[in-house]
C-alpha positions as CSV (number, residue, x, y, z in Angstrom):
1,M,173.0,51.2,-2.4
2,K,176.3,52.5,-3.9
3,Y,174.4,55.2,-5.7
4,K,172.9,56.5,-2.5
5,I,176.3,56.5,-0.8
6,F,177.9,58.5,-3.7
7,A,174.9,60.8,-3.8
8,G,175.2,61.4,0.0
9,I,179.0,62.1,-0.4
10,G,178.2,64.5,-3.3
11,I,175.7,66.4,-1.2
12,V,178.2,66.7,1.7
13,V,180.9,68.0,-0.6
14,A,178.5,70.5,-2.2
15,V,177.4,71.8,1.2
16,I,181.1,72.2,2.3
17,A,181.9,74.0,-1.0
18,V,179.0,76.4,-0.4
19,I,180.1,77.1,3.1
20,V,183.7,77.7,2.1
21,L,182.5,80.1,-0.7
22,V,180.3,82.0,1.6
23,E,183.2,82.4,4.1
24,I,185.6,83.5,1.4
25,I,183.1,86.2,0.3
26,F,182.6,87.2,3.9
27,I,186.4,87.7,4.5
28,K,186.8,89.6,1.2
29,Y,184.1,92.2,1.9
30,N,184.2,92.4,5.7
31,G,185.9,95.7,6.3
32,K,187.4,98.5,4.2
33,P,190.9,98.1,2.8
34,V,193.7,100.0,4.4
35,A,196.8,100.8,2.4
36,A,200.3,100.0,3.5
37,P,201.9,103.3,4.5
38,N,204.8,104.7,2.5
39,I,207.4,104.7,5.3
40,P,210.9,106.3,5.4
41,R,213.5,103.7,4.3
42,G,216.5,105.7,5.3
43,P,217.9,106.1,8.8
44,E,215.9,107.9,11.4
45,T,217.5,109.2,14.7
46,F,215.9,109.3,18.1
47,G,217.3,110.5,21.4
48,S,220.9,111.2,22.6
49,G,223.5,109.1,24.4
50,Q,225.3,105.9,23.5
51,P,224.9,105.0,19.8
52,L,222.5,102.1,19.2
53,N,221.9,100.7,15.7
54,F,218.3,99.5,15.6
55,V,216.8,97.6,12.6
56,V,213.1,96.5,12.1
57,L,212.2,93.5,9.9
58,G,208.9,91.9,9.3
59,D,205.4,92.2,7.8
60,S,202.7,94.8,7.8
61,T,202.8,95.1,11.6
62,S,206.4,96.3,11.3
63,I,205.3,99.3,9.2
64,G,202.2,100.1,11.2
65,Q,199.6,99.2,8.5
66,G,196.2,100.1,9.8
67,S,197.4,103.2,11.5
68,D,199.8,106.1,11.0
69,Y,203.4,104.9,10.9
70,N,204.3,107.2,13.7
71,D,201.8,105.3,15.9
72,G,203.2,101.9,15.0
73,I,205.6,99.6,16.9
74,A,208.8,100.6,15.0
75,R,208.9,104.3,16.0
76,N,207.4,103.6,19.4
77,S,210.2,101.1,20.0
78,A,212.9,103.5,18.8
79,R,211.5,106.2,21.1
80,Y,211.4,103.8,24.0
81,L,215.0,102.7,23.5
82,A,216.0,106.4,23.2
83,E,214.4,107.0,26.6
84,K,216.9,104.5,28.0
85,G,219.8,106.9,27.2
86,Y,220.7,105.9,23.6
87,T,221.1,107.7,20.3
88,V,218.9,105.3,18.3
89,T,219.5,105.1,14.6
90,M,216.6,103.1,13.1
91,Q,216.1,101.6,9.7
92,N,213.0,99.7,8.8
93,F,213.1,97.0,6.0
94,G,209.6,95.6,6.8
95,I,207.3,94.8,3.9
96,S,203.5,94.3,4.0
97,G,202.6,90.7,3.3
98,A,206.0,89.3,4.3
99,V,206.4,85.8,5.6
100,A,209.3,84.4,7.6
101,D,211.1,83.0,4.6
102,G,210.6,86.4,2.8
103,V,212.3,88.2,5.7
104,F,215.2,85.8,5.4
105,T,215.6,86.1,1.6
106,K,214.7,89.7,0.9
107,Q,215.1,91.8,4.0
108,L,217.9,90.2,5.9
109,P,220.6,90.9,3.3
110,K,220.0,94.7,3.7
111,A,220.0,94.4,7.5
112,I,223.2,92.5,8.0
113,Q,225.1,95.2,6.1
114,L,224.3,97.5,9.1
115,S,225.5,95.1,11.8
116,P,222.6,96.1,14.0
117,D,222.8,96.2,17.8
118,V,219.0,95.6,18.3
119,V,216.6,94.0,15.9
120,L,212.8,93.9,16.1
121,L,211.6,90.9,14.1
122,A,207.8,91.2,13.7
123,V,206.6,88.4,11.5
124,G,204.3,85.3,11.8
125,A,200.8,86.4,11.0
126,N,201.0,85.8,7.3
127,D,202.6,82.4,7.9
128,V,199.5,81.5,9.9
129,T,197.1,82.6,7.1
130,H,199.3,81.1,4.4
131,F,199.4,77.7,6.2
132,T,203.2,77.7,6.4
133,A,204.5,74.7,8.4
134,S,205.5,75.9,11.9
135,T,208.8,74.1,11.5
136,K,209.6,75.9,8.3
137,V,208.8,79.2,10.0
138,R,211.2,78.3,12.9
139,D,213.9,77.3,10.5
140,S,213.7,80.5,8.5
141,L,213.8,82.6,11.6
142,D,216.7,80.5,13.0
143,Q,218.7,81.2,9.8
144,T,217.8,84.9,10.1
145,I,219.0,85.0,13.7
146,R,222.2,83.1,12.9
147,Q,223.2,85.5,10.1
148,L,222.4,88.6,12.3
149,Q,224.6,87.1,15.0
150,A,227.4,86.5,12.4
151,A,227.2,90.2,11.5
152,N,227.3,91.2,15.2
153,P,227.7,88.5,17.9
154,K,226.3,90.9,20.5
155,V,223.1,91.6,18.6
156,A,219.9,91.6,20.7
157,I,216.8,90.3,18.9
158,I,213.1,90.6,19.7
159,L,210.8,88.1,18.1
160,T,207.0,88.9,18.2
161,G,205.8,85.6,16.7
162,S,202.3,85.8,15.4
163,P,199.7,88.0,17.1
164,Q,196.5,86.1,18.0
165,M,194.9,85.5,14.6
166,G,192.0,83.9,16.3
167,S,190.9,87.3,17.5
168,I,190.6,88.8,14.0
169,P,187.0,90.0,13.4
170,R,187.4,89.8,9.7
171,F,187.5,86.0,10.0
172,P,184.1,84.1,10.5
173,Q,183.9,81.0,12.5
174,P,185.1,78.3,12.3
175,I,188.1,79.9,10.4
176,R,188.7,82.2,13.4
177,Y,189.0,79.1,15.7
178,F,191.5,77.3,13.4
179,A,193.5,80.5,13.0
180,G,193.8,80.7,16.8
181,V,194.9,77.0,16.9
182,R,197.6,77.7,14.2
183,T,198.8,80.8,16.0
184,T,199.4,78.9,19.2
185,K,201.1,76.0,17.5
186,L,203.4,78.4,15.5
187,N,204.4,80.5,18.5
188,E,205.1,77.4,20.7
189,T,207.5,76.2,18.0
190,L,209.4,79.5,18.2
191,V,210.1,79.2,21.9
192,S,213.1,77.0,21.1
193,L,214.7,80.0,19.4
194,Q,214.7,82.0,22.6
195,K,218.2,82.5,24.2
196,S,219.9,85.2,26.3
197,T,220.0,87.7,23.5
198,V,216.9,86.4,21.6
199,I,213.6,87.1,23.4
200,L,210.1,86.1,22.3
201,A,207.7,88.9,23.1
202,P,204.4,87.0,23.5
203,L,202.0,89.4,21.8
204,A,199.4,86.6,21.2
205,I,199.4,85.5,24.9
206,D,199.5,88.9,26.4
207,T,196.9,90.7,24.1
208,G,194.9,88.1,22.2
209,Q,192.0,88.2,24.7
210,L,192.1,92.0,24.8
211,F,191.8,92.2,21.0
212,S,189.0,89.6,21.0
213,E,187.0,91.7,23.5
214,H,187.7,95.1,21.9
215,P,187.2,95.3,18.1
216,D,188.1,99.0,18.2
217,L,191.7,97.8,18.5
218,F,191.4,96.9,14.8
219,A,191.6,99.2,11.8
220,E,188.8,99.6,9.3
221,D,189.8,96.5,7.5
222,N,189.0,94.4,10.6
223,F,192.4,92.8,10.2
224,H,195.3,95.1,11.0
225,P,195.7,96.8,14.4
226,S,194.5,100.4,14.8
227,A,196.7,103.0,16.5
228,D,195.2,101.9,19.9
229,G,195.9,98.3,18.8
230,Y,199.6,98.9,18.2
231,Q,199.7,100.8,21.5
232,A,198.3,97.7,23.3
233,W,201.3,95.7,22.1
234,M,203.8,98.1,23.5
235,P,203.9,97.0,27.1
236,T,204.8,93.5,26.0
237,L,207.6,94.9,23.7
238,K,208.8,97.2,26.4
239,R,209.2,94.3,28.8
240,A,211.3,92.5,26.2
241,Y,213.5,95.5,25.6
242,D,214.0,96.0,29.3
243,K,215.1,92.4,29.6
244,L,217.6,92.7,26.8
245,I,219.0,96.0,28.3
246,T,219.3,94.3,31.7
247,Q,221.1,91.3,30.3
248,N,223.5,93.4,28.1
């Protein structure tokens, strides 16, 4: 009897192992790799008017991987702020593959030297795929926010949280389902960070379904957004910038 039980367990474990292996292979070869763009790391200036020091921190989405950098959310954000009557000086410290703790330890020290007026903090997707505890992500971002505020008490910060990872075509089911669950949990945890000068731009809520229905919003790697994908995020980001401008 015991032999049959152990044999049954062994079969179940073997089947699960095969399924996991197949899904790993599927993820690895589903799509063509897209390189991280080599972006300018020095200051870029947009528009004319009141000076505005704008800093971008985050992961591959902060540098427009999957598209041309010019089509990504960093420069599009800078241009939008310039349209509001500012001379925007932007510096981007984002790094492909970054997680929230990496932003805090590696990118933040460079950012606080500039005492930025506005910060776009685009991170969370890699924390979902790396299974980082939601509370750890929140704590890392909380420390990042506090240090930015120490450098400039009036700094305005936009948090994107994670885009909806459950819409990623590169992921097979049921991985896609669990990625979606983790995305929701992580982003719900970040709501507590929102204050008058810290705004959560809900990319996952606003555009997750759109990305699920339109695979053309993804780049050739079936993971990063395409130029159209980044453009689909901009209305959500613009509403966040408008709210900050109104409040300040």
